DRENRO-229639 format. One line per 10 residues: for each residue y, x, z of N, C-alpha, C. Coordinates in nm, 3 decimals. Layout:
BEGIN
Y,X,Z,Y,X,Z,Y,X,Z; ...
END
This chain:
BEGIN
-0.119,0.085,0.000,0.000,0.000,0.000,0.124,0.089,0.000; 0.216,0.060,-0.092,0.338,0.140,-0.100,0.428,0.112,0.020; 0.522,0.201,0.043,0.617,0.185,0.153,0.699,0.056,0.135; 0.744,0.030,0.012,0.822,-0.091,-0.014,0.739,-0.217,0.014; 0.614,-0.215,-0.028,0.526,-0.330,-0.005,0.507,-0.352,0.144; 0.487,-0.244,0.218,0.466,-0.254,0.363,0.590,-0.312,0.432; 0.709,-0.268,0.390,0.834,-0.319,0.448,0.849,-0.467,0.416; 0.826,-0.505,0.290,0.840,-0.646,0.251,0.739,-0.733,0.326; 0.616,-0.686,0.338,0.512,-0.759,0.411,0.552,-0.780,0.557; 0.607,-0.677,0.618,0.651,-0.687,0.758,0.764,-0.790,0.773
0.860,-0.789,0.679,0.971,-0.885,0.684,0.918,-1.027,0.672; 0.828,-1.050,0.576,0.772,-1.184,0.556,0.694,-1.229,0.679; 0.611,-1.142,0.733,0.526,-1.179,0.846,0.603,-1.201,0.975; 0.720,-1.140,0.988,0.796,-1.151,1.112,0.910,-1.252,1.109; 0.931,-1.318,0.994,1.033,-1.423,0.989,0.984,-1.542,1.073; 1.072,-1.592,1.158,1.037,-1.705,1.245,1.155,-1.800,1.254; 1.126,-1.924,1.287,1.232,-2.019,1.316,1.262,-2.013,1.466; 1.385,-2.039,1.498,1.426,-2.058,1.636,1.509,-2.185,1.637; 1.477,-2.276,1.725,1.545,-2.405,1.728,1.692,-2.389,1.764; 1.779,-2.472,1.706,1.923,-2.460,1.730,1.962,-2.471,1.877
1.883,-2.544,1.956,1.913,-2.555,2.099,1.898,-2.420,2.170; 1.825,-2.327,2.106,1.803,-2.194,2.164,1.902,-2.090,2.112; 1.996,-2.133,2.029,2.101,-2.043,1.983,2.199,-2.022,2.099; 2.270,-1.909,2.096,2.360,-1.879,2.208,2.509,-1.907,2.180; 2.540,-1.959,2.062,2.679,-1.995,2.032,2.764,-1.883,1.973; 2.712,-1.761,1.970,2.787,-1.649,1.914,2.807,-1.673,1.763; 2.925,-1.640,1.714,2.961,-1.664,1.574,2.921,-1.546,1.486; 2.858,-1.576,1.374,2.821,-1.475,1.275,2.946,-1.441,1.194; 2.975,-1.312,1.175,3.090,-1.277,1.091,3.073,-1.334,0.949; 3.180,-1.386,0.896,3.174,-1.444,0.761,3.125,-1.343,0.659
3.161,-1.216,0.679,3.118,-1.112,0.585,2.965,-1.102,0.579; 2.899,-1.125,0.693,2.754,-1.118,0.696,2.693,-1.236,0.619; 2.750,-1.354,0.637,2.704,-1.472,0.562,2.720,-1.447,0.412; 2.834,-1.390,0.374,2.859,-1.361,0.233,2.765,-1.254,0.177; 2.712,-1.168,0.262,2.614,-1.068,0.218,2.475,-1.131,0.203; 2.445,-1.231,0.285,2.312,-1.294,0.284,2.296,-1.393,0.169; 2.396,-1.475,0.144,2.383,-1.585,0.047,2.346,-1.542,-0.095; 2.394,-1.428,-0.146,2.355,-1.391,-0.283,2.204,-1.375,-0.303; 2.129,-1.351,-0.197,1.983,-1.341,-0.211,1.924,-1.471,-0.267; 1.987,-1.584,-0.235,1.940,-1.713,-0.285,1.943,-1.718,-0.436
2.041,-1.654,-0.495,2.061,-1.662,-0.639,1.953,-1.592,-0.719; 1.863,-1.519,-0.652,1.756,-1.447,-0.721,1.622,-1.517,-0.710; 1.625,-1.643,-0.672,1.501,-1.722,-0.668,1.452,-1.747,-0.811; 1.321,-1.765,-0.828,1.271,-1.800,-0.961,1.326,-1.936,-1.004; 1.359,-1.950,-1.131,1.419,-2.074,-1.180,1.381,-2.096,-1.326; 1.302,-2.199,-1.351,1.257,-2.233,-1.486,1.378,-2.272,-1.571; 1.390,-2.208,-1.686,1.501,-2.239,-1.775,1.637,-2.194,-1.723; 1.636,-2.110,-1.621,1.759,-2.062,-1.558,1.853,-2.177,-1.519; 1.794,-2.284,-1.467,1.876,-2.399,-1.425,1.950,-2.373,-1.295; 1.897,-2.285,-1.210,1.961,-2.248,-1.083,2.008,-2.373,-1.007
1.914,-2.458,-0.965,1.952,-2.589,-0.908,1.999,-2.588,-0.763; 1.990,-2.475,-0.696,2.026,-2.470,-0.554,2.177,-2.482,-0.535; 2.212,-2.561,-0.433,2.353,-2.577,-0.395,2.359,-2.573,-0.243; 2.465,-2.514,-0.190,2.479,-2.498,-0.045,2.619,-2.542,-0.003; 2.624,-2.631,0.094,2.751,-2.679,0.149,2.759,-2.623,0.290; 2.858,-2.537,0.314,2.861,-2.458,0.437,2.966,-2.510,0.535; 2.921,-2.532,0.657,3.010,-2.564,0.769,3.006,-2.441,0.860; 3.122,-2.383,0.889,3.121,-2.258,0.964,3.207,-2.267,1.090; 3.165,-2.187,1.188,3.236,-2.181,1.314,3.219,-2.306,1.397; 3.266,-2.301,1.519,3.251,-2.415,1.612,3.308,-2.544,1.553
3.427,-2.534,1.497,3.491,-2.653,1.440,3.410,-2.710,1.324; 3.362,-2.622,1.239,3.285,-2.665,1.123,3.155,-2.733,1.158; 3.076,-2.670,1.248,2.947,-2.729,1.282,2.965,-2.859,1.362; 3.071,-2.866,1.441,3.099,-2.991,1.513,3.141,-3.101,1.416; 3.214,-3.064,1.312,3.251,-3.161,1.209,3.126,-3.217,1.143; 3.030,-3.128,1.111,2.907,-3.176,1.051,2.832,-3.269,1.147; 2.821,-3.229,1.274,2.752,-3.312,1.372,2.814,-3.451,1.381; 2.947,-3.456,1.379,3.017,-3.585,1.388,2.993,-3.671,1.264; 3.007,-3.611,1.146,2.989,-3.692,1.025,2.844,-3.738,1.011; 2.750,-3.654,1.051,2.608,-3.689,1.045,2.578,-3.804,1.141
2.628,-3.794,1.264,2.607,-3.899,1.364,2.675,-4.029,1.321; 2.796,-4.018,1.267,2.867,-4.138,1.222,2.795,-4.208,1.108; 2.736,-4.130,1.017,2.658,-4.192,0.908,2.536,-4.265,0.965; 2.472,-4.204,1.064,2.358,-4.271,1.128,2.401,-4.405,1.187; 2.513,-4.405,1.258,2.561,-4.529,1.321,2.599,-4.633,1.217; 2.667,-4.589,1.113,2.715,-4.678,1.007,2.600,-4.740,0.928; 2.495,-4.663,0.903,2.386,-4.707,0.815,2.266,-4.767,0.888; 2.268,-4.766,1.019,2.155,-4.817,1.096,2.185,-4.957,1.147; 2.097,-5.054,1.118,2.118,-5.189,1.172,2.131,-5.183,1.324; 2.219,-5.266,1.377,2.251,-5.263,1.521,2.126,-5.270,1.609
2.030,-5.353,1.569,1.909,-5.369,1.651,1.818,-5.247,1.647; 1.840,-5.155,1.550,1.758,-5.033,1.541,1.832,-4.909,1.590; 1.962,-4.923,1.612,2.043,-4.810,1.656,2.002,-4.763,1.794; 1.985,-4.631,1.808,1.950,-4.571,1.938,2.058,-4.472,1.977; 2.122,-4.495,2.091,2.227,-4.404,2.137,2.172,-4.263,2.156; 2.048,-4.253,2.205,1.986,-4.122,2.227,1.973,-4.044,2.096; 1.936,-4.114,1.988,1.925,-4.049,1.857,2.062,-4.008,1.806; 2.161,-4.096,1.823,2.298,-4.065,1.783,2.345,-3.936,1.852; 2.324,-3.929,1.984,2.366,-3.811,2.060,2.294,-3.685,2.016; 2.166,-3.698,1.985,2.087,-3.582,1.939,2.142,-3.531,1.806
2.168,-3.623,1.713,2.224,-3.584,1.583,2.361,-3.520,1.601; 2.443,-3.580,1.686,2.578,-3.530,1.711,2.579,-3.388,1.766; 2.488,-3.360,1.858,2.493,-3.232,1.931,2.395,-3.126,1.882; 2.308,-3.159,1.787,2.209,-3.060,1.741,2.274,-2.929,1.694; 2.385,-2.934,1.621,2.443,-2.807,1.575,2.536,-2.737,1.676; 2.548,-2.788,1.797,2.647,-2.738,1.892,2.646,-2.586,1.912; 2.529,-2.524,1.912,2.521,-2.380,1.941,2.509,-2.294,1.815; 2.511,-2.360,1.698,2.499,-2.286,1.572,2.633,-2.225,1.534; 2.625,-2.115,1.463,2.745,-2.052,1.408,2.780,-2.115,1.274; 2.676,-2.142,1.195,2.693,-2.201,1.062,2.585,-2.307,1.041
2.620,-2.407,0.965,2.523,-2.506,0.922,2.538,-2.520,0.771; 2.427,-2.507,0.702,2.430,-2.515,0.556,2.348,-2.636,0.511; 2.412,-2.727,0.440,2.341,-2.839,0.379,2.279,-2.786,0.251; 2.147,-2.801,0.239,2.073,-2.751,0.124,2.054,-2.865,0.025; 2.096,-2.844,-0.099,2.082,-2.948,-0.201,2.020,-2.892,-0.328; 1.947,-2.979,-0.397,1.896,-2.949,-0.530,1.977,-3.034,-0.627; 2.046,-2.968,-0.718,2.129,-3.036,-0.818,2.060,-3.029,-0.953; 2.022,-3.146,-1.003,1.954,-3.152,-1.133,2.049,-3.108,-1.244; 1.994,-3.028,-1.333,2.072,-2.985,-1.449,2.054,-3.081,-1.565; 2.103,-3.040,-1.679,2.095,-3.124,-1.799,1.961,-3.110,-1.872
1.879,-3.015,-1.831,1.750,-2.993,-1.897,1.646,-3.087,-1.838; 1.643,-3.208,-1.889,1.555,-3.310,-1.835,1.408,-3.280,-1.857; 1.376,-3.186,-1.948,1.237,-3.150,-1.973,1.178,-3.069,-1.858; 1.262,-3.017,-1.770,1.212,-2.941,-1.654,1.183,-3.041,-1.542; 1.057,-3.046,-1.496,1.019,-3.144,-1.394,1.097,-3.124,-1.263; 1.123,-3.236,-1.197,1.195,-3.234,-1.070,1.128,-3.142,-0.970; 0.994,-3.146,-0.965,0.925,-3.064,-0.864,0.950,-2.915,-0.884; 0.975,-2.874,-1.007,1.006,-2.732,-1.031,1.146,-2.697,-0.980; 1.238,-2.792,-0.990,1.373,-2.771,-0.938,1.371,-2.767,-0.785; 1.288,-2.853,-0.725,1.273,-2.852,-0.578,1.212,-2.720,-0.532
1.110,-2.675,-0.605,1.045,-2.549,-0.570,1.141,-2.431,-0.583; 1.222,-2.431,-0.687,1.320,-2.323,-0.706,1.420,-2.321,-0.590; 1.465,-2.439,-0.549,1.560,-2.447,-0.438,1.496,-2.399,-0.308; 1.369,-2.437,-0.286,1.298,-2.390,-0.166,1.284,-2.238,-0.168; 1.259,-2.181,-0.285,1.250,-2.034,-0.295,1.385,-1.969,-0.262; 1.493,-2.032,-0.306,1.627,-1.980,-0.276,1.651,-1.979,-0.126; 1.608,-2.086,-0.059,1.623,-2.093,0.087,1.537,-1.986,0.154; 1.415,-1.966,0.107,1.329,-1.862,0.165,1.396,-1.725,0.152; 1.462,-1.700,0.039,1.533,-1.573,0.024,1.641,-1.557,0.131; 1.713,-1.667,0.160,1.814,-1.663,0.266,1.748,-1.638,0.401
1.639,-1.708,0.429,1.571,-1.694,0.558,1.523,-1.550,0.580; 1.465,-1.491,0.477,1.415,-1.354,0.490,1.530,-1.255,0.509; 1.636,-1.274,0.434,1.752,-1.183,0.445,1.819,-1.199,0.581; 1.832,-1.323,0.628,1.892,-1.346,0.760,1.807,-1.284,0.870; 1.676,-1.293,0.853,1.585,-1.236,0.953,1.604,-1.086,0.966; 1.621,-1.017,0.853,1.640,-0.872,0.858,1.775,-0.835,0.918; 1.867,-0.933,0.925,1.999,-0.911,0.985,2.002,-0.949,1.133; 1.886,-0.987,1.187,1.878,-1.021,1.329,1.930,-1.160,1.364; 1.938,-1.247,1.264,1.990,-1.381,1.289,1.878,-1.479,1.323; 1.914,-1.583,1.393,1.824,-1.694,1.421,1.851,-1.803,1.318
1.744,-1.859,1.262,1.759,-1.963,1.162,1.662,-2.077,1.189; 1.700,-2.194,1.140,1.614,-2.312,1.152,1.642,-2.404,1.034; 1.539,-2.430,0.953,1.551,-2.522,0.840,1.495,-2.655,0.887; 1.582,-2.752,0.905,1.540,-2.881,0.957,1.580,-2.995,0.864; 1.520,-3.110,0.892,1.558,-3.233,0.821,1.595,-3.334,0.930; 1.544,-3.451,0.924,1.573,-3.548,1.029,1.707,-3.614,1.013; 1.731,-3.709,1.102,1.857,-3.782,1.096,1.872,-3.852,0.962; 1.982,-3.829,0.897,2.015,-3.896,0.771,1.989,-3.806,0.650; 1.911,-3.702,0.669,1.890,-3.602,0.563,1.857,-3.664,0.428; 1.764,-3.758,0.427,1.719,-3.814,0.299,1.786,-3.948,0.265
1.883,-3.988,0.342,1.949,-4.117,0.318,2.051,-4.102,0.204; 2.054,-4.200,0.113,2.150,-4.193,0.000,2.296,-4.176,0.042; 2.332,-4.225,0.159,2.472,-4.216,0.202,2.516,-4.070,0.221; 2.424,-3.984,0.262,2.460,-3.843,0.281,2.482,-3.776,0.146; 2.396,-3.806,0.050,2.416,-3.754,-0.086,2.551,-3.799,-0.140; 2.581,-3.926,-0.120,2.707,-3.982,-0.170,2.826,-3.911,-0.104; 2.817,-3.888,0.027,2.925,-3.821,0.099,2.957,-3.686,0.035; 2.853,-3.614,-0.007,2.874,-3.480,-0.064,2.891,-3.483,-0.216; 2.902,-3.602,-0.275,2.928,-3.612,-0.418,2.810,-3.578,-0.506; 2.690,-3.593,-0.453,2.570,-3.563,-0.532,2.525,-3.688,-0.606
2.460,-3.668,-0.719,2.414,-3.780,-0.801,2.281,-3.836,-0.753; 2.243,-3.947,-0.812,2.119,-4.017,-0.775,1.997,-3.929,-0.798; 2.002,-3.842,-0.898,1.887,-3.757,-0.931,1.883,-3.628,-0.847; 1.988,-3.602,-0.771,1.994,-3.484,-0.686,1.925,-3.512,-0.553; 1.893,-3.408,-0.479,1.824,-3.425,-0.351,1.888,-3.335,-0.245; 1.900,-3.388,-0.124,1.931,-3.303,-0.010,1.796,-3.264,0.049; 1.778,-3.134,0.071,1.649,-3.082,0.114,1.648,-3.035,0.259; 1.758,-3.053,0.327,1.758,-3.016,0.467,1.886,-2.949,0.509; 1.883,-2.906,0.634,1.998,-2.841,0.696,1.951,-2.705,0.748; 2.023,-2.601,0.714,1.990,-2.467,0.761,2.088,-2.429,0.871
2.037,-2.425,0.993,2.116,-2.384,1.109,2.106,-2.232,1.120; 2.219,-2.165,1.139,2.219,-2.020,1.151,2.302,-1.979,1.273; 2.256,-1.877,1.340,2.329,-1.826,1.455,2.259,-1.707,1.515; 2.284,-1.688,1.641,2.218,-1.582,1.718,2.143,-1.648,1.833; 2.042,-1.579,1.881,1.967,-1.628,1.996,1.929,-1.511,2.085; 1.929,-1.538,2.215,1.883,-1.436,2.309,1.732,-1.442,2.325; 1.672,-1.547,2.270,1.527,-1.564,2.279,1.458,-1.465,2.187; 1.351,-1.406,2.236,1.273,-1.315,2.154,1.202,-1.396,2.046; 1.201,-1.344,1.924,1.133,-1.415,1.817,0.985,-1.429,1.853; 0.931,-1.550,1.841,0.791,-1.570,1.879,0.696,-1.495,1.784
0.579,-1.465,1.835,0.476,-1.401,1.753,0.426,-1.504,1.653; 0.393,-1.459,1.535,0.343,-1.549,1.433,0.192,-1.566,1.439; 0.146,-1.679,1.390,0.002,-1.700,1.378,-0.023,-1.802,1.268; -0.140,-1.801,1.213,-0.186,-1.901,1.120,-0.322,-1.949,1.168; -0.352,-2.078,1.146,-0.478,-2.136,1.194,-0.599,-2.079,1.121; -0.580,-2.045,0.994,-0.690,-1.988,0.916,-0.638,-1.873,0.833; -0.726,-1.782,0.799,-0.690,-1.669,0.714,-0.672,-1.713,0.570; -0.613,-1.626,0.489,-0.585,-1.660,0.350,-0.712,-1.684,0.271; -0.820,-1.615,0.304,-0.944,-1.631,0.227,-0.997,-1.773,0.232; -0.967,-1.847,0.339,-1.012,-1.986,0.350,-0.929,-2.079,0.263
-0.821,-2.028,0.205,-0.733,-2.110,0.123,-0.737,-2.068,-0.024; -0.832,-1.983,-0.057,-0.843,-1.931,-0.194,-0.980,-1.966,-0.251; -0.979,-2.005,-0.377,-1.104,-2.022,-0.450,-1.100,-1.925,-0.568; -1.192,-1.831,-0.571,-1.199,-1.734,-0.680,-1.282,-1.795,-0.793; -1.234,-1.790,-0.913,-1.305,-1.846,-1.029,-1.350,-1.734,-1.122
END
């Protein structure tokens, strides 16, 4: 195994999620975010459609703005008899300790011959590039959904079309918690069929 392969393997194997509640509130310098984001642009993309889009809320004010708009959409779109104050509060305060929150979107291009699932896969690869790069920078990250993530009202709020998709929220920050050890339930050989 080459040195480069060993380094890449170590980065992949040691990337972990840390929940936003375990972030410590320290702000990531904007310059570091700007160094990390270009990694997304090197994801594989059929037809060079580059469907990934990122809407960034930064700093305490920014992440609190996202929490408020997300919670307000939940309240606005939920029938009164189904509304839960506990859920509203959770949505409102989930980003409280994050430095940045990135809304992840897949924007369909004009090449309708490219299947939607390929555009979703390309966007997921772009996010993985961000996660790996952030991990090497000592950052805590969490790719979550929940709340109003898949509700049409959130897409509309961000000016996305009916064919576009919001794929989640990427919470970024710092944590004093040690990154947990990784494990998988089964080895790779149990997931491979050789033909």
